[in-house]
Legacy VTK file of the C-alpha trace (Angstrom):
# vtk DataFile Version 3.0
C-alpha trace
ASCII
DATASET POLYDATA
POINTS 249 float
-2.024 21.264 -16.281
-4.907 23.227 -14.715
-5.046 24.356 -11.142
-8.531 25.048 -9.789
-9.342 28.732 -9.406
-10.685 29.792 -6.028
-14.128 30.349 -7.533
-14.198 26.928 -9.223
-13.011 25.190 -6.065
-15.627 27.055 -4.036
-18.360 26.091 -6.505
-17.384 22.416 -6.413
-17.328 22.475 -2.620
-20.781 24.094 -2.580
-22.249 21.116 -4.467
-21.590 18.970 -1.412
-24.504 20.857 0.187
-28.111 20.092 -0.815
-29.163 23.772 -0.896
-26.666 24.539 -3.646
-27.277 21.306 -5.571
-30.932 22.308 -5.727
-30.149 25.923 -6.652
-27.659 25.096 -9.423
-29.333 21.830 -10.493
-25.937 20.145 -10.510
-24.198 17.434 -8.477
-20.830 15.740 -8.120
-19.660 12.284 -9.128
-16.231 11.128 -7.945
-13.978 8.105 -8.197
-13.025 5.798 -11.051
-15.879 3.277 -10.804
-18.654 5.881 -10.577
-17.152 8.065 -13.321
-16.948 5.170 -15.785
-20.573 4.221 -15.044
-21.538 7.886 -15.447
-19.852 8.193 -18.842
-21.880 5.228 -20.107
-25.188 6.605 -18.749
-27.724 9.186 -19.921
-26.668 11.787 -17.342
-25.405 15.078 -18.774
-21.798 15.775 -17.778
-21.183 19.518 -17.587
-17.517 19.346 -16.615
-15.088 16.467 -16.173
-11.772 16.827 -14.364
-9.280 13.969 -14.521
-5.753 13.217 -13.422
-3.074 12.177 -15.908
-3.299 8.602 -14.645
-7.066 8.454 -15.235
-6.551 9.912 -18.714
-3.880 7.332 -19.529
-6.083 4.473 -18.325
-9.403 5.529 -19.882
-8.646 7.923 -22.737
-10.115 5.431 -25.234
-13.491 5.688 -23.471
-13.374 9.482 -23.288
-12.527 9.751 -26.985
-15.224 7.272 -27.984
-17.864 9.227 -26.026
-16.398 12.554 -27.201
-16.288 13.933 -23.682
-14.249 17.072 -23.169
-11.954 16.680 -20.183
-9.631 18.904 -18.207
-6.473 17.410 -16.728
-5.757 18.546 -13.161
-3.124 17.876 -10.539
-3.825 15.017 -8.128
-3.297 17.159 -5.055
-5.656 19.840 -6.423
-8.361 17.268 -7.094
-7.849 15.739 -3.683
-8.231 19.119 -1.983
-11.707 19.798 -3.386
-13.017 16.223 -3.223
-15.647 14.995 -0.770
-13.601 11.782 -0.569
-10.782 11.453 1.940
-8.615 10.817 -1.136
-9.443 11.139 -4.826
-6.636 10.720 -7.331
-8.707 9.808 -10.376
-11.590 12.011 -11.525
-14.469 14.326 -10.617
-17.489 15.257 -12.716
-20.024 18.044 -12.398
-23.342 16.782 -13.766
-26.852 18.056 -14.328
-29.517 16.708 -11.978
-32.671 15.185 -13.445
-36.190 16.430 -12.850
-38.159 14.691 -10.100
-40.791 13.034 -12.268
-43.422 10.360 -11.446
-42.503 6.841 -12.503
-44.739 4.551 -14.532
-45.114 1.297 -12.595
-45.906 -1.905 -14.474
-48.253 -4.603 -13.113
-45.549 -7.279 -12.865
-42.827 -5.129 -11.384
-41.217 -4.816 -7.977
-40.537 -1.332 -6.636
-38.821 -0.335 -3.381
-40.541 2.353 -1.291
-38.535 4.183 1.386
-40.143 5.936 4.346
-37.680 8.509 5.738
-34.367 6.725 5.203
-32.053 9.381 6.625
-28.552 7.943 6.233
-27.067 8.694 2.779
-24.922 5.575 3.011
-28.011 3.438 3.541
-29.790 5.012 0.586
-26.784 4.507 -1.669
-26.475 0.880 -0.584
-30.200 0.261 -1.172
-29.828 1.719 -4.681
-26.977 -0.719 -5.277
-29.064 -3.598 -3.890
-31.990 -2.648 -6.134
-29.673 -2.655 -9.144
-28.283 -6.082 -8.152
-31.763 -7.591 -8.034
-32.982 -5.903 -11.203
-35.256 -3.421 -9.436
-35.126 -0.210 -11.444
-37.370 2.128 -9.460
-37.412 3.478 -5.916
-40.128 5.708 -4.439
-38.963 7.949 -1.571
-40.691 10.012 1.076
-39.780 13.674 0.674
-37.837 13.447 3.954
-35.587 10.648 2.682
-31.887 11.446 2.100
-31.087 13.349 -1.085
-30.333 11.102 -4.055
-27.601 13.524 -5.192
-25.765 13.579 -1.871
-22.098 12.660 -2.599
-22.284 9.826 -0.041
-25.343 8.374 -1.792
-23.640 8.539 -5.181
-20.420 7.045 -3.808
-22.012 4.154 -1.883
-24.225 3.214 -4.841
-21.013 2.283 -6.712
-22.387 3.439 -10.058
-25.881 1.966 -9.614
-27.314 5.498 -9.397
-27.029 5.572 -13.202
-29.499 2.684 -13.630
-32.005 3.052 -10.777
-34.585 5.823 -11.045
-35.909 7.603 -7.956
-39.053 9.638 -7.347
-39.639 11.768 -4.233
-43.253 12.332 -3.234
-45.850 12.395 -0.460
-45.917 8.695 0.439
-49.437 8.795 1.834
-50.826 10.084 -1.436
-48.715 7.670 -3.443
-49.661 4.573 -1.447
-53.318 5.600 -1.322
-53.456 5.144 -5.091
-51.047 2.193 -5.272
-51.834 -0.218 -8.114
-49.884 -3.076 -6.534
-49.902 -4.781 -3.107
-47.683 -3.225 -0.438
-45.350 -5.465 1.579
-43.567 -4.142 4.654
-40.887 -5.418 6.995
-42.392 -5.883 10.451
-41.583 -8.018 13.501
-45.144 -9.324 13.510
-45.117 -10.283 9.822
-45.024 -13.631 8.067
-41.742 -15.523 7.664
-39.954 -14.136 4.607
-38.394 -17.551 3.931
-41.720 -19.317 3.446
-43.891 -16.499 2.144
-44.855 -16.695 -1.538
-44.501 -13.291 -3.158
-46.482 -12.267 -6.257
-44.830 -11.177 -9.506
-45.177 -7.502 -8.641
-45.500 -5.276 -5.601
-44.093 -2.517 -3.444
-41.496 -3.303 -0.785
-41.920 -0.670 1.927
-38.962 -0.069 4.264
-38.967 2.283 7.252
-36.707 4.732 9.024
-33.478 3.412 10.590
-34.541 4.297 14.158
-38.325 4.568 14.158
-39.390 2.133 11.471
-42.497 2.858 9.439
-44.546 5.945 10.286
-48.134 5.374 11.399
-49.331 7.447 8.438
-48.143 4.845 5.914
-48.842 1.697 7.945
-52.528 1.702 7.005
-51.586 1.060 3.376
-49.731 -2.188 4.087
-51.185 -5.238 2.346
-48.966 -7.827 4.036
-46.293 -7.696 6.764
-43.081 -9.654 6.260
-40.688 -10.763 8.995
-37.027 -11.800 8.801
-36.574 -14.553 11.441
-33.920 -14.004 14.084
-31.676 -16.957 14.997
-29.021 -15.197 17.058
-28.838 -12.339 19.522
-28.400 -9.152 17.458
-30.895 -6.488 18.447
-31.751 -5.420 14.905
-30.725 -5.417 11.261
-29.472 -2.467 9.241
-32.236 -1.299 6.876
-30.102 -1.883 3.778
-29.246 -5.444 4.873
-32.918 -6.125 5.605
-33.828 -4.795 2.165
-31.312 -7.132 0.542
-32.616 -10.186 2.421
-36.209 -9.483 1.426
-35.270 -8.718 -2.189
-33.432 -12.025 -2.391
-36.492 -13.916 -1.150
-38.756 -11.994 -3.527
-36.640 -13.020 -6.498
-36.410 -16.648 -5.356
-40.177 -16.758 -4.859
-40.998 -15.184 -8.200
LINES 1 250
249 0 1 2 3 4 5 6 7 8 9 10 11 12 13 14 15 16 17 18 19 20 21 22 23 24 25 26 27 28 29 30 31 32 33 34 35 36 37 38 39 40 41 42 43 44 45 46 47 48 49 50 51 52 53 54 55 56 57 58 59 60 61 62 63 64 65 66 67 68 69 70 71 72 73 74 75 76 77 78 79 80 81 82 83 84 85 86 87 88 89 90 91 92 93 94 95 96 97 98 99 100 101 102 103 104 105 106 107 108 109 110 111 112 113 114 115 116 117 118 119 120 121 122 123 124 125 126 127 128 129 130 131 132 133 134 135 136 137 138 139 140 141 142 143 144 145 146 147 148 149 150 151 152 153 154 155 156 157 158 159 160 161 162 163 164 165 166 167 168 169 170 171 172 173 174 175 176 177 178 179 180 181 182 183 184 185 186 187 188 189 190 191 192 193 194 195 196 197 198 199 200 201 202 203 204 205 206 207 208 209 210 211 212 213 214 215 216 217 218 219 220 221 222 223 224 225 226 227 228 229 230 231 232 233 234 235 236 237 238 239 240 241 242 243 244 245 246 247 248
């Protein structure tokens, strides 16, 4: 059974930092759920490290996909993991190029303006996947898609939802669909009739939407407040609006 060399452990640790993910064009995927989703996706797996238990449980999948694996000790895997505990598997994968996405006329796309928290981004990716939304457009200052916390909190949905980072002003200026944004002064999301396609624009956790992108909003949407909470988490707000979009369409 392999023990990680110091250089390999150092390399894996380095991929927890965006600078090195960008330099090496590689990222980490950890945990049973995410690894299984990864194996069944079109991502290129460069190296896969598994514990004996993971191998016993999922060897049939690994053999079917013809994925070369290296068995490692649980404590060794746990020591280099970004998780507090990881006793299953870790993969080193190739990142994908940041390429523009072709948007169809009757399609809903989520647009994120400076979402900083990796956990929020990962959760929004998972929400998009739940509601059948396959594309997310991000401001260049939004959290990194390949951040381990994003990958982890997406619970495997990162394999099905495509993301494109760009200058949002330029993107929205040439938008081919109406732009809907969450705003306290907007129309009631529960009674608003959404079209078959559009962009759902969500703003920064603390500051909301930047003034630079506000001028591209077609319609403002509001989630009514019935209690006393000061605000909603951006991922929860995204889920509520997505649910009403799908019910309306």
